[in-house]
C-alpha positions in Angstrom: 0.0 0.0 0.0 1.1 3.6 -0.8 0.2 6.5 1.5 -0.9 9.9 0.1 -1.9 13.1 1.8 -4.6 15.3 0.4 -3.8 18.8 1.6 -6.8 21.1 1.4 -9.2 18.3 1.8 -12.2 20.4 2.6 -12.4 22.2 -0.8 -14.2 20.9 -3.9 -11.1 19.3 -5.5 -10.0 17.8 -2.1 -13.3 16.3 -1.4 -13.5 14.9 -5.0 -10.1 13.3 -4.6 -11.0 11.7 -1.3 -14.1 10.3 -2.9 -12.0 8.7 -5.7 -9.3 7.5 -3.3 -11.7 5.6 -1.2 -12.1 3.0 -4.0 -8.3 2.9 -4.8 -7.0 -0.6 -4.1 -3.4 0.5 -3.6 -3.5 3.7 -1.6 -4.3 4.9 1.9 -5.4 8.5 1.9 -4.9 11.0 4.7 -7.0 14.2 4.5 -5.2 17.3 5.8 -6.3 20.9 6.2 -4.8 23.6 4.1 -3.3 25.4 7.1 -1.9 24.3 10.4 -4.3 26.6 12.2 -7.4 25.7 10.1 -10.2 24.1 12.1 -10.8 20.5 10.9 -13.9 20.0 8.8 -14.5 16.6 10.4 -12.8 14.2 12.7 -10.8 12.4 9.9 -9.1 15.6 8.7 -5.7 16.2 10.3 -4.1 19.7 10.7 -1.4 20.5 8.2 2.0 19.5 9.4 4.8 20.5 7.1 7.2 18.1 8.9 5.1 15.1 8.1 4.9 15.6 4.3 7.9 13.4 3.7 6.2 10.5 5.4 3.9 10.1 2.4 4.6 8.5 -1.0 2.5 11.1 -2.7 1.1 14.5 -1.8 -1.9 16.2 -3.5 -2.0 20.0 -3.1 -5.6 21.3 -3.3 -4.6 24.7 -1.9 -4.8 28.2 -3.4 -2.1 29.5 -5.7 0.7 31.1 -3.7 0.3 28.7 -0.8 1.0 25.5 -2.8 4.5 26.4 -4.0 6.1 26.4 -0.5 4.3 23.1 0.4 5.4 21.5 -2.9 9.0 22.5 -2.3 9.0 21.1 1.2 7.3 17.8 0.1 9.6 17.3 -2.9 12.7 18.0 -0.7 11.5 15.4 1.8 11.1 12.7 -1.0 7.4 12.7 -1.7 5.9 12.8 -5.2 3.7 15.9 -5.6 0.7 16.7 -7.8 -0.2 20.4 -7.4 -3.7 21.3 -8.4 -3.1 25.0 -8.0 -1.6 27.2 -10.7 1.7 27.7 -9.0 3.8 25.5 -11.4 1.8 25.7 -14.6 3.5 28.8 -16.0 7.2 28.3 -16.8 8.1 32.0 -16.7 8.1 33.5 -13.2 7.7 37.0 -14.7 4.4 35.9 -16.4 3.3 34.3 -13.1 3.9 37.5 -11.3 2.0 39.5 -13.9 -1.0 37.1 -13.8 -1.2 36.4 -10.1 0.1 39.7 -8.7 3.0 38.4 -6.6 6.5 37.0 -7.2 6.7 33.2 -7.6 7.3 31.6 -4.2 9.5 28.8 -5.4 10.9 29.7 -8.9 13.8 27.2 -8.5 11.3 24.4 -9.0 9.6 25.7 -12.2 12.1 24.0 -14.6 11.5 20.5 -13.2 7.7 20.8 -12.9 5.9 18.6 -15.5 2.7 20.0 -17.1 0.4 17.1 -16.4 -1.9 16.9 -19.4 -1.5 13.1 -19.1 -2.2 12.1 -22.7 0.5 14.4 -23.9 3.1 14.0 -21.1 2.8 10.4 -20.0 6.6 9.4 -19.9 7.5 12.7 -18.2 4.7 12.3 -15.6 5.8 8.8 -14.8 9.3 9.9 -13.8 8.4 13.3 -12.3 8.8 14.5 -8.7 6.5 17.4 -9.3 3.5 17.6 -11.6 1.5 20.8 -12.3 -2.0 19.6 -12.8 -3.5 21.6 -15.8 -6.3 24.1 -15.3 -9.9 22.9 -16.1 -10.5 25.3 -19.0 -7.0 24.6 -20.6 -7.7 20.8 -20.4 -10.9 21.2 -22.3 -9.2 23.4 -24.9 -5.8 21.7 -25.3 -7.0 18.1 -25.7 -8.9 18.8 -29.0 -6.3 21.4 -30.3 -2.9 19.9 -29.6 -3.0 17.0 -32.1 -4.2 19.3 -34.8 -1.5 21.9 -34.2 1.2 19.2 -33.9 0.2 17.7 -37.2 -0.1 21.0 -39.1 -3.8 20.7 -39.8 -4.6 24.3 -39.0 -4.0 27.6 -40.8 -1.1 29.0 -38.8 -2.0 32.6 -39.6 -5.6 32.4 -38.5 -6.9 33.1 -35.0 -8.4 30.4 -32.9 -11.5 31.2 -30.9 -12.2 29.2 -27.8 -15.6 29.8 -26.2 -15.9 27.9 -23.0 -18.6 27.5 -20.4 -18.1 26.1 -16.9 -20.2 25.2 -13.9 -20.0 27.2 -10.8 -17.8 24.7 -8.9 -14.9 25.9 -11.1 -14.7 29.0 -8.9 -13.9 27.0 -5.8 -15.8 26.3 -2.5 -15.4 29.8 -1.1 -18.7 31.7 -1.9 -18.6 35.0 -3.7 -21.3 37.4 -4.9 -20.8 36.1 -8.4 -21.2 32.4 -7.5 -24.0 33.0 -5.0 -27.0 30.7 -6.0 -29.3 33.7 -6.5 -26.9 35.2 -9.0 -26.1 32.0 -10.9 -29.6 30.4 -11.1 -31.3 31.1 -14.4 -28.4 33.4 -15.4 -25.6 33.1 -17.9 -22.7 35.5 -18.6 -19.2 35.9 -20.1 -16.5 37.0 -17.7 -12.7 37.6 -17.7 -12.7 38.6 -21.4 -9.1 39.1 -22.4 -7.9 38.8 -18.8 -8.6 35.3 -17.6 -5.7 33.7 -15.8 -5.9 30.5 -17.9 -5.2 32.3 -21.1 -1.4 32.5 -20.7 -1.4 28.8 -19.7 -3.2 27.9 -23.0 -0.8 30.1 -25.0 2.2 28.5 -23.4 1.1 25.0 -24.2 0.1 25.8 -27.8 3.3 27.8 -28.3 1.2 30.6 -29.8 -0.8 33.6 -28.6 -3.2 33.6 -31.5 -5.9 31.9 -29.4 -8.7 34.1 -28.1 -10.3 32.6 -25.0 -13.6 33.7 -23.4 -15.0 31.8 -20.4 -18.7 31.8 -19.4 -20.4 30.8 -16.2 -23.2 28.2 -16.6 -26.0 27.8 -14.1 -24.9 24.2 -13.3 -22.6 22.9 -10.6 -20.1 20.9 -12.6 -18.9 20.5 -16.1 -17.2 22.4 -18.9 -18.3 22.6 -22.6 -15.8 24.3 -24.9 -16.6 25.3 -28.5 -13.5 26.1 -30.5 -13.5 27.7 -34.0 -10.5 26.9 -36.2 -9.5 27.6 -39.8 -8.1 24.5 -41.4 -5.0 24.4 -43.5 -5.5 24.2 -47.3 -7.0 20.8 -48.3 -8.1 19.9 -44.8 -11.7 19.1 -44.0 -13.6 18.0 -40.9 -13.1 14.3 -41.8 -9.3 14.8 -41.8 -9.5 16.6 -38.5 -11.7 13.8 -37.0 -9.3 11.2 -38.4 -6.3 12.9 -36.8 -8.0 13.1 -33.4 -9.2 9.5 -33.6 -5.7 8.3 -34.5 -4.1 10.3 -31.6 -6.6 9.3 -29.0 -7.7 5.9 -30.2 -5.9 4.0 -27.4 -6.7 6.5 -24.7 -8.9 5.3 -21.8 -10.4 8.7 -21.0 -10.6 10.6 -24.3 -13.3 9.7 -26.9 -13.7 11.3 -30.3 -17.3 11.1 -31.4 -17.9 9.9 -35.0 -21.1 11.9 -35.0 -23.2 14.0 -32.6 -21.7 16.5 -30.1 -20.5 16.2 -26.5 -22.9 16.8 -23.7 -22.1 17.6 -20.0 -24.4 14.8 -18.8 -22.2 12.2 -20.5 -19.0 13.2 -18.8 -20.1 14.6 -15.4 -18.6 12.7 -12.4 -16.1 11.0 -14.7 -12.5 11.5 -15.8 -13.6 11.5 -19.5 -13.3 14.0 -22.3 -15.6 13.8 -25.3 -14.5 15.6 -28.5 -16.3 16.2 -31.8 -15.4 18.1 -35.0 -17.9 19.5 -37.6 -17.5 21.7 -40.6 -19.3 25.1 -40.6 -18.7 27.2 -43.7 -15.0 27.9 -44.0 -14.3 26.9 -40.4 -14.2 23.7 -38.4 -16.0 23.7 -35.0 -14.5 21.6 -32.3 -16.5 20.8 -29.2 -15.2 19.2 -26.1 -16.8 18.3 -22.7 -15.3 17.4 -19.4 -16.2 17.5 -15.7 -14.2 20.4 -14.3 -13.8 18.6 -11.0 -12.9 15.3 -12.8 -10.7 15.5 -15.9 -10.4 19.2 -15.2 -9.0 18.7 -11.7 -9.1 15.8 -9.3 -9.6 13.0 -11.8 -6.6 14.1 -13.9 -4.6 14.6 -10.7 -5.2 11.0 -9.7 -4.5 9.8 -13.2 -1.1 11.5 -12.9 -0.4 10.3 -9.4 -1.2 6.7 -10.4 1.5 6.9 -13.0 4.0 8.5 -10.6 3.4 5.8 -8.0 3.5 2.9 -10.4 -0.2 2.0 -10.6 -2.2 1.6 -13.8 -3.4 5.1 -14.6 -7.1 4.1 -14.7 -7.1 2.8 -11.1 -10.1 4.2 -9.1 -11.1 6.2 -12.2 -13.3 3.8 -14.1 
């Protein structure tokens, strides 16, 4: 049996991880609070003890950005494998991190070794990593359909890419705000963070291009993300070629399905680690759609998929 700590166990992602880990056949999970002085949510949750992090084979950090980096550095130095669900190690450039998050990076010496854990595109690196930066939920839904097409030259490199993404309210975290209050979400729908959302630099970094325009929206549901992505194909490329490329890339993947027809729906991926992708022609453009659960493949599910690889388990353990 391996032992893992879930630091920040009372938040949405922490609770989701504990739910998944309860059915893991090879792991014993210990829930911890995000701070040493935080009152425990229940009798099973232990207060954060930095000195104990080295006792665990793996550590999940479900803490806010800024707080996670110091915890990660301590755990890695003590010999634990770390999956950080915050944004602290997603951006490679500390100057961009400071610009986006408004403070200097707390542990820039670890940025170079952190592996960006989009599992289907980083499996060998994840398997040997000491520190994995779990991707953001929106970037996961956008990058999974886009990366194979960019890597194989199927898109017009001079044309912009438009990513129009909608997320459930749980993507904002467990701490209530005026925007995520039930009375303001119920029977409402809006775009937000236009041109300023923190996930935009993350997507640009992984695509190697800043030509993607990303606009998030808040859906009046609890969990799930649906992304609609408008791309201009390269000369001679149609939706069948795009679909064929995606099917070839993801054909053997346990958690990514490319639909031969129809479009992804939230209800088909909620409470799972799956991503459903479709491609359809629309005039001169090709419209990609993808659906994930923002707490599953967009956070805790993908984190466990990565930790399974890091600790030597089959990556689907406790996720199917």
